[in-house]
C-alpha positions in Angstrom: 1.9 24.3 -4.7 4.1 22.6 -2.1 2.8 20.8 0.9 5.6 22.4 2.9 4.5 25.9 2.1 2.3 28.5 3.8 0.3 28.8 0.7 -0.8 25.2 0.9 -1.8 25.6 4.6 -4.1 28.5 3.6 -5.4 26.6 0.6 -6.1 23.5 2.6 -7.8 25.4 5.4 -10.1 27.3 3.0 -10.8 24.1 1.1 -11.8 22.2 4.2 -14.3 24.9 5.1 -15.9 24.7 1.7 -15.7 21.0 1.6 -17.5 20.7 4.9 -20.3 23.0 3.7 -20.7 20.8 0.5 -20.4 17.5 2.2 -24.1 16.5 1.8 -24.2 16.7 -2.0 -21.9 14.2 -3.8 -21.9 16.1 -7.1 -21.1 19.4 -5.5 -18.4 17.8 -3.3 -16.7 16.1 -6.3 -16.9 19.3 -8.4 -15.2 21.1 -5.5 -12.5 18.5 -5.4 -11.9 18.8 -9.2 -11.8 22.6 -9.0 -9.4 22.6 -6.0 -7.2 20.0 -7.7 -6.9 22.0 -10.8 -6.0 25.1 -8.8 -3.4 23.1 -6.9 -1.8 21.7 -10.0 -2.1 24.9 -12.1 -0.3 26.8 -9.3 3.1 25.6 -10.8 2.1 26.4 -14.4 -1.4 26.7 -15.8 -0.2 25.1 -19.1 0.2 21.8 -17.3 -3.6 21.6 -17.0 -3.9 20.8 -20.7 -1.9 17.6 -20.2 -3.9 16.3 -17.3 -7.1 17.1 -19.2 -5.7 15.2 -22.2 -4.9 12.1 -20.1 -8.3 12.3 -18.5 -10.2 12.6 -21.7 -8.1 9.8 -23.4 -8.6 7.1 -20.8 -12.2 8.1 -20.0 -13.0 7.7 -23.7 -11.0 4.5 -23.9 -12.9 3.0 -20.9 -16.3 3.7 -22.5 -15.1 2.4 -25.9 -14.0 -0.9 -24.2 -17.3 -1.2 -22.5 -19.2 -1.3 -25.8 -16.6 -3.3 -27.8 -16.8 -7.1 -27.2 -14.5 -8.2 -30.0 -10.9 -8.9 -29.0 -9.2 -7.2 -31.9 -10.9 -3.8 -31.6 -10.5 -4.0 -27.8 -6.7 -4.4 -28.2 -6.7 -1.4 -30.5 -8.5 0.7 -27.9 -6.0 -0.4 -25.3 -3.1 0.4 -27.6 -4.5 3.9 -28.1 -4.3 4.4 -24.3 -0.8 3.0 -24.0 0.5 4.9 -27.0 -1.1 8.1 -25.9 0.0 8.0 -22.3 3.5 6.7 -23.0 3.8 9.1 -26.0 3.1 12.1 -23.7 5.5 10.8 -21.1 8.2 10.0 -23.6 7.9 13.4 -25.4 8.3 15.5 -22.2 10.6 13.2 -20.2 12.7 11.1 -22.5 13.1 12.7 -25.9 16.3 14.6 -25.1 17.8 11.6 -23.3 17.3 9.2 -26.2 18.3 11.8 -28.8 21.5 12.7 -26.9 22.3 9.0 -26.4 21.8 8.2 -30.1 24.0 11.2 -31.1 26.8 10.1 -28.7 26.6 6.5 -30.0 26.8 7.7 -33.6 29.8 9.9 -32.7 31.7 6.9 -31.4 31.2 5.3 -34.8 32.7 8.4 -36.4 29.4 9.8 -37.6 28.5 13.4 -36.8 24.7 13.5 -36.8 23.4 16.4 -34.7 19.9 15.5 -33.4 17.4 18.1 -32.2 16.8 18.8 -28.5 13.6 20.0 -27.0 13.5 23.0 -24.7 10.5 21.9 -22.7 9.6 22.0 -19.0 8.9 18.6 -17.4 5.4 18.8 -16.0 5.2 18.1 -12.3 3.8 14.6 -11.5 3.4 13.5 -15.1 4.9 10.0 -14.3 2.4 9.5 -11.6 -0.9 10.5 -13.2 -0.1 8.9 -16.6 0.5 5.5 -14.8 -2.7 6.0 -12.8 -4.9 6.6 -15.9 -3.1 3.9 -17.9 -3.6 1.4 -15.1 -7.4 2.2 -15.2 -7.5 1.5 -18.9 -5.7 -1.8 -18.5 -8.0 -2.9 -15.7 -11.1 -2.1 -17.8 -9.6 -4.0 -20.7 -8.9 -7.0 -18.5 -12.4 -6.9 -17.0 -11.1 -6.2 -13.5 -13.0 -2.9 -13.3 -16.2 -1.7 -14.9 -15.7 1.7 -16.7 -17.1 4.7 -15.0 -19.6 6.8 -17.0 -19.5 9.7 -14.6 -17.0 12.1 -16.1 -16.8 14.3 -13.0 -15.9 11.4 -10.8 -13.2 10.3 -13.2 -11.8 13.8 -13.3 -11.6 13.8 -9.5 -9.9 10.3 -9.6 -7.2 11.5 -12.0 -6.6 14.9 -10.4 -7.2 14.3 -6.7 -4.8 16.8 -5.3 -3.5 15.0 -2.1 -1.8 12.3 -4.3 -1.7 14.0 -7.7 1.9 15.2 -7.8 3.9 12.3 -6.2 1.4 9.5 -5.5 0.6 7.0 -4.3 -0.4 5.7 -7.8 -3.9 4.7 -7.0 -5.9 1.9 -8.7 -9.3 2.7 -10.1 -10.9 -0.1 -8.2 -9.8 1.4 -4.9 -10.1 5.1 -5.4 -13.0 5.6 -7.9 -15.7 4.1 -5.7 -14.8 6.5 -2.9 -16.1 9.4 -5.0 -19.5 7.7 -5.2 -20.0 7.2 -1.4 -21.3 9.6 1.2 -18.8 11.4 3.4 -18.2 9.8 6.8 -15.8 11.7 9.0 -15.4 10.4 12.5 -13.0 11.3 15.3 -10.7 8.3 14.5 -10.3 9.3 10.9 -9.5 12.9 11.8 -7.0 11.8 14.4 -5.3 9.5 11.8 -5.2 12.4 9.3 -3.7 14.8 11.7 -1.0 12.3 12.8 -0.1 11.4 9.3 0.2 15.0 8.2 2.3 16.0 11.2 4.6 13.0 10.9 5.0 13.4 7.2 5.8 17.0 7.5 8.4 16.2 10.3 10.1 13.7 8.0 10.3 16.2 5.2 11.0 19.5 7.0 13.1 18.3 9.9 14.8 15.1 8.7 15.1 15.2 4.9 15.8 18.9 4.5 18.5 19.0 7.2 20.3 15.9 5.8 20.5 17.5 2.3 23.6 19.6 3.1 25.6 16.5 4.1 24.5 14.7 0.9 25.7 17.7 -1.2 29.0 17.8 0.6 29.7 14.2 -0.5 28.3 14.3 -4.0 29.4 17.8 -5.2 33.0 18.2 -6.1 35.7 15.6 -5.7 35.0 12.4 -3.6 36.3 12.8 -0.1 37.2 9.1 0.5 35.2 6.2 1.7 34.1 7.7 5.0 32.6 10.7 3.2 31.0 8.7 0.5 29.5 6.2 3.0 28.2 8.9 5.3 26.8 11.0 2.3 25.1 8.0 0.8 23.6 7.0 4.2 22.4 10.6 4.6 20.8 10.4 1.1 19.1 7.1 1.9 17.5 8.8 4.9 16.9 12.0 3.0 15.1 10.4 0.0 13.1 8.2 2.4 12.1 11.0 4.7 11.3 13.2 1.7 9.2 10.7 -0.3 7.5 8.8 2.5 6.9 12.2 4.1 5.0 13.3 1.0 3.0 10.0 1.0 2.1 10.4 4.7 0.9 14.0 4.1 -1.1 12.8 1.1 -2.7 10.0 3.1 -3.4 12.4 6.0 -5.0 15.1 3.9 -7.1 12.4 2.1 -8.2 11.0 5.5 -9.3 14.4 6.6 -11.5 14.5 3.5 -12.9 11.0 4.2 -10.8 9.1 1.6 -8.4 6.2 2.1 -5.2 6.1 0.1 -2.9 3.1 0.0 0.2 2.8 2.2 3.1 3.6 0.0 6.0 3.0 2.4 6.0 0.3 5.1 9.3 0.6 7.1 11.4 -0.4 4.1 14.7 -0.2 5.8 13.7 -3.0 8.2 13.7 -5.5 5.2 15.9 -8.5 5.6 16.0 -9.3 1.8 15.7 -7.3 -1.4 12.3 -8.8 -2.3 10.9 -7.7 1.0 12.4 -4.2 0.5 10.4 -3.8 -2.7 7.3 -5.0 -0.9 7.8 -2.1 1.5 9.3 0.7 -0.7 7.2 2.8 -3.1 4.6 0.1 -2.9 2.2 1.7 -5.4 4.9 1.7 -8.1 6.4 -1.7 -7.4 2.9 -3.3 -7.4 2.0 -1.4 -10.6 5.1 -2.7 -12.3 4.4 -6.2 -11.0 0.8 -6.3 -12.1 0.9 -4.5 -15.4 4.4 -5.3 -16.7 6.1 -8.2 -15.0 3.1 -10.5 -15.0 2.2 -9.4 -18.6 5.7 -10.5 -19.7 5.1 -13.9 -18.2 6.2 -13.4 -14.6 7.8 -16.5 -13.2 5.7 -18.9 -15.2 8.2 -19.7 -18.1 11.2 -21.0 -16.3 14.2 -19.4 -14.4 15.8 -17.9 -17.5 12.7 -16.1 -18.7 12.0 -15.0 -15.1 15.4 -13.3 -14.9 14.8 -11.6 -18.2 11.4 -10.4 -17.0 12.9 -9.0 -13.8 15.6 -7.2 -15.7 13.1 -5.6 -18.1 10.8 -4.6 -15.2 13.4 -3.1 -13.0 15.1 -1.4 -16.0 11.9 0.3 -16.9 11.3 1.1 -13.2 14.7 2.8 -13.1 13.9 4.8 -16.3 10.5 5.8 -14.8 12.5 7.8 -12.3 14.3 9.8 -14.9 16.0 10.0 -18.2 19.6 9.3 -17.2 22.0 6.4 -17.3 22.4 6.4 -13.5 18.8 5.4 -13.2 19.3 2.7 -15.7 22.2 1.3 -13.7 20.1 1.6 -10.5 17.4 -0.5 -12.1 19.8 -3.1 -13.4 21.5 -3.3 -10.0 18.2 -4.1 -8.3 17.2 -6.5 -11.0 20.5 -8.4 -10.5 19.9 -8.5 -6.7 16.3 -9.7 -7.1 17.4 -12.4 -9.5 20.2 -13.5 -7.2 17.8 -13.6 -4.2 15.3 -15.6 -6.1 17.9 -18.2 -7.3 19.3 -18.5 -3.7 15.9 -18.9 -2.2 14.8 -21.6 -4.7 18.1 -23.4 -4.2 17.8 -23.4 -0.4 14.1 -24.4 -0.4 13.5 -27.1 -3.0 9.9 -28.2 -3.4 8.8 -31.0 -1.1 5.7 -33.2 -1.1 5.2 -32.6 2.7 7.2 -29.6 3.7 8.0 -29.1 7.3 7.1 -25.8 9.0 10.1 -23.4 8.6 11.9 -22.5 11.7 12.2 -18.8 12.4 15.7 -17.6 11.6 18.1 -16.9 14.5 18.6 -13.3 15.6 22.2 -13.3 14.2 20.9 -14.6 10.9 18.3 -11.9 10.7 20.8 -9.2 11.6 23.2 -10.4 9.0 20.4 -10.6 6.3 19.3 -7.1 7.2 22.9 -5.7 7.0 23.5 -7.3 3.6 20.2 -6.0 2.3 20.8 -2.5 3.6 24.3 -2.5 2.2 23.0 -3.6 -1.2 20.3 -0.9 -1.2 22.9 1.7 0.0 25.1 1.2 -3.0 22.0 1.4 -5.2 21.4 4.8 -3.7 24.9 5.8 -4.7 24.0 4.9 -8.3 20.7 6.8 -8.0 22.2 10.0 -6.5 25.2 10.3 -8.8 24.7 12.6 -11.8 27.0 10.9 -14.3 28.8 7.6 -15.1 32.1 9.3 -14.4 30.9 10.3 -11.0 29.7 6.8 -10.3 33.2 5.5 -11.2 34.9 8.1 -9.1 32.7 7.5 -6.0 33.2 3.7 -6.3 37.0 4.1 -6.6 37.0 6.3 -3.5 35.5 3.5 -1.4 39.1 2.1 -1.3 40.5 5.3 0.2 39.8 5.7 3.9 41.0 9.3 4.1 38.5 11.4 6.1 37.7 15.0 5.1 37.8 17.7 7.8 34.0 18.2 7.7 33.2 14.5 8.5 32.9 15.0 12.3 30.4 17.8 12.2 28.5 16.0 9.3 28.3 12.8 11.4 26.8 14.8 14.3 24.3 16.4 12.0 23.2 13.0 10.5 22.9 11.4 13.9 20.9 14.3 15.4 18.3 14.4 12.6 18.1 10.7 11.8 17.8 9.5 15.4 14.1 10.5 15.9 13.1 8.9 12.7 15.0 5.7 13.5 13.6 5.4 17.0 10.0 6.0 15.8 10.3 3.4 13.1 11.9 0.8 15.4 8.9 1.3 17.7 6.4 1.1 14.9 8.1 -2.1 13.7 8.0 -3.6 17.1 4.3 -2.7 17.5 3.6 -4.0 14.0 1.7 -0.8 13.1 2.4 2.5 11.3 -0.3 4.0 13.4 1.1 2.9 16.8 1.2 6.5 18.1 -2.6 6.6 17.9 -2.7 3.9 20.5 -1.0 6.1 23.1 -3.0 7.6 25.9 -4.5 10.9 24.7 -2.2 13.1 26.8 1.0 11.3 25.6 -0.1 11.6 22.0 -0.8 15.3 22.5 2.7 15.8 23.9 4.2 13.9 21.0 2.3 15.8 18.4 3.2 19.1 20.1 6.9 18.2 20.0 6.6 17.4 16.3 4.8 20.6 15.6 7.4 22.6 17.5 10.2 21.0 15.6 8.5 21.6 12.2 8.0 25.3 13.1 11.7 25.6 14.2 13.1 24.1 11.1 10.6 25.3 8.5 12.8 27.3 6.1 11.7 30.2 3.9 13.1 28.7 0.7 10.7 25.7 1.1 12.8 23.0 -0.8 10.6 21.0 -3.1 10.0 17.3 -2.7 12.7 15.2 -4.4 10.2 13.1 -6.3 8.7 16.1 -8.1 11.5 15.8 -10.6 10.5 12.2 -11.5 
């Protein structure tokens, strides 16, 4: 069930009515959330429900086992069961064919013809998100950062909570689980926030992302059209994937707010970042912090010297790239960002040697900030080229075409299209950045906010297409 579908609007309206009637009883409310979440997820394919039930049962049981096991050795084995189980499910459905095909190609280069089996399986929607969420819960319980829940119904609601089930944010147990144990408090401010987030998220998806997709396809399907086409197409993709994914996150946060729940901010104006480290503090925050807390720090983080820190960065970002999909372009995208983060770290440490009594740092000049922003955005933009390309050959062809400044005949109309649909997003985010708040529109006088929301709603209705393109991150 897609957020940008009429079915979801009917589903959510009916659910809100039942939810309001059940608001006084915690158990009834959470049972309703679980039932609605399973209907929401099973709408794609009812067979997917078996996997989410398996992940739920696995980590609920592991959490209880860890609670009654004080010995370090058995505790490690219980944690290993969670890791092997979750990663095994993810690997089977998402990576088996990739690794089998890569191994077969490598053997062929050695002159060995060894046909390996391929699986004809459908990738379950959202599997990368909820497996990381349940696995993070088990790790937190193992570390003693979170007491295990004994309430199975609440844990089922935590794993399957439909606003964020399919494409995040990847919530931590310590943040989301307690919310299923508290009474419902819905005030005017929370409802206003939920309505704004859902409208703005839908605008970013339906109006911005979906209307930039044709320009991206022009640049990335067929022969490269020269540097102007590749640059414009990649810029359009940067805005498309941001509008699409952050739009989903906003709708998820808005829907949750209207149910009385708080979800973490997953995107915080990432294209305003002036260095790559800041970009990853603003982009897909739930994944970047998950990788930092559960992988990078577990590998040793930056505590074992510069060389080991670089290795840890490469491993973390490489696996972060693979998390997005089983393809070599995602591997290169992860390596590209790991190289950039390592270079930024080395440059920062060289510029700022430790001092006994450091002087307060002066704020950078405007020209320096603009140059830093441009360099960061250019680096991220080439990363999106790696991400969007569908093969190593296409990456090579697109990169070579950056030296050819021949413009294709469709470039002018495509530029107008990108400008028209990107401008509202850019202006809104510049205003939010200047105000220092993603909820700056809620500070407007009531009549101005009503006009703004009416304009967003009108644009959504005008550009809502019948084919209802799915969100890009559903494939990851």
